[in-house]
C-alpha positions in Angstrom: -42.0 14.9 28.1 -41.0 16.8 24.9 -37.9 17.4 26.7 -37.2 13.8 27.9 -37.6 12.3 24.2 -35.2 15.0 23.1 -32.6 14.7 25.4 -33.2 10.3 24.6 -32.9 11.0 21.2 -29.7 13.4 21.8 -28.1 10.7 23.9 -29.1 7.9 21.5 -27.3 9.9 18.4 -24.3 10.3 21.2 -24.1 6.6 21.7 -24.3 5.9 17.8 -21.6 8.4 16.7 -18.7 7.4 19.7 -19.7 3.8 18.7 -19.2 4.5 15.3 -15.9 5.7 16.0 -15.2 2.9 17.7 -16.0 0.6 14.6 -14.1 2.9 12.5 -10.5 2.1 15.0 -11.6 -1.2 14.5 -11.7 -1.5 10.8 -8.7 0.3 10.6 -6.8 -1.8 12.9 -8.3 -5.1 11.2 -7.5 -3.7 7.4 -3.7 -2.9 8.6 -3.7 -6.7 10.3 -4.8 -8.2 6.9 -2.7 -6.1 4.5 0.6 -6.6 6.7 -0.2 -10.5 6.7 -1.1 -10.4 2.6 1.4 -8.0 1.5 4.7 -10.2 1.3 2.7 -12.5 0.0 1.0 -10.3 -3.2 4.5 -9.4 -4.0 6.0 -12.8 -4.1 2.6 -13.7 -6.4 3.7 -10.4 -8.4 7.7 -11.3 -8.8 7.1 -15.3 -9.4 5.1 -14.0 -12.3 7.5 -11.4 -13.6 10.2 -14.9 -13.1 7.8 -16.9 -15.2 7.3 -14.1 -17.9 10.8 -13.4 -18.4 12.0 -16.8 -18.0 14.2 -16.8 -14.9 12.1 -19.4 -13.2 11.1 -22.7 -14.6 7.0 -23.6 -15.0 7.8 -27.1 -12.5 9.1 -24.7 -9.6 6.9 -22.1 -10.5 3.7 -24.1 -10.1 5.2 -25.4 -6.4 5.8 -21.7 -5.4 1.7 -20.4 -6.6 0.9 -23.7 -4.1 2.5 -22.6 -1.0 1.2 -19.1 -1.7 -2.3 -20.2 -2.2 -1.8 -21.8 1.3 -0.4 -18.9 2.8 -3.5 -16.7 1.6 -6.1 -19.5 2.7 -4.7 -19.3 6.3 -5.0 -15.9 6.4 -8.6 -14.6 7.9 -9.9 -11.7 5.9 -11.5 -9.0 7.1 -15.9 -8.7 6.5 -15.8 -6.0 4.3 -12.4 -7.5 2.4 -14.7 -10.9 2.1 -14.9 -10.1 -1.8 -11.7 -9.3 -2.7 -9.5 -12.3 -0.6 -11.8 -14.8 -2.4 -11.1 -13.2 -5.7 -7.3 -13.2 -5.1 -7.8 -16.8 -4.1 -9.5 -17.3 -7.4 -6.8 -15.7 -9.5 -3.8 -17.6 -7.7 -6.4 -20.9 -8.6 -6.2 -20.5 -12.3 -2.8 -19.4 -12.8 -1.4 -22.2 -10.5 -3.7 -23.9 -13.0 -2.6 -22.0 -15.9 1.3 -22.5 -15.4 0.7 -26.2 -14.4 -1.2 -26.9 -17.7 1.6 -24.9 -19.4 4.3 -26.8 -18.1 2.3 -30.0 -19.5 2.4 -28.6 -22.4 -1.3 -27.5 -22.7 -0.9 -23.9 -23.9 -4.2 -23.6 -25.9 -5.8 -24.1 -22.4 -3.2 -22.5 -20.6 -2.9 -19.0 -22.0 -6.1 -17.8 -21.6 -6.2 -19.3 -17.8 -3.2 -17.6 -17.0 -4.2 -13.7 -18.4 -8.0 -14.1 -17.1 -6.0 -15.2 -13.3 -3.8 -12.4 -13.8 -6.5 -10.1 -14.3 -8.9 -11.1 -11.8 -5.7 -10.7 -9.2 -5.2 -7.0 -10.4 -8.4 -6.0 -9.9 -8.8 -7.5 -6.4 -5.3 -6.2 -5.3 -6.5 -2.5 -7.0 -9.4 -2.6 -4.9 -7.8 -3.7 -1.5 -4.8 -0.9 -2.1 -7.7 1.5 -3.5 -9.9 1.0 0.5 -6.1 1.2 2.6 -5.2 4.0 0.7 -9.1 5.7 1.2 -8.5 4.7 5.0 -4.9 6.5 5.4 -3.0 3.0 5.8 -0.7 3.6 2.9 0.3 6.2 1.1 0.1 6.6 -2.9 3.0 4.7 -4.2 2.4 6.2 -7.6 4.8 9.8 -7.0 7.4 8.0 -5.8 7.7 5.3 -7.8 7.8 8.2 -11.0 10.0 10.0 -9.0 12.5 7.0 -8.6 12.2 6.6 -12.1 12.9 9.9 -13.1 15.9 9.7 -10.8 17.2 6.4 -12.8 16.8 7.4 -15.4 18.3 10.7 -15.2 15.7 12.7 -15.8 15.0 15.9 -13.5 12.5 15.8 -11.7 10.7 19.4 -9.5 12.4 18.7 -6.7 15.4 18.4 -8.4 15.2 20.6 -11.0 17.5 23.7 -11.4 15.8 27.1 -11.1 16.0 28.7 -14.2 17.1 32.6 -14.4 15.1 34.8 -16.2 17.2 38.4 -15.8 18.7 38.2 -18.6 17.4 40.7 -21.7 15.7 38.9 -24.9 17.7 39.5 -28.0 15.9 40.9 -30.6 
């Protein structure tokens, strides 16, 4: 009787491990699909917000663009474990859209806090999604690549392109 319990418990543990491994693969695949669907929309939102702040785009078309982005994100079904972040992104876009609309109508007192609050929520939710994707190995950390690009554009040497100093000369006394 004792051997049967040990064998059954071993089989049960093996089944749990195998099911867990399968669940992780499903989770990664769901996350990969979700990120691939929302990534272009999030990038467009970020570009639109920057264009508004730099007065490249007027507020009327920006409100229409934000409405389109909201529709695109509502059409995406998030994975269960990312539902909270998805709702935060939707709420942030609604706040930003309403803030841009009120700013377009001339109500600066109400619109500025709405836009700031929406941008803050957007940043938090997007950071959560990126951190989860990095933890799962779906994306690489962009900070290193961005730093290299910035250094190259400014003409600053980075570790990979910096010349090696030759310290063979004797010191002057």
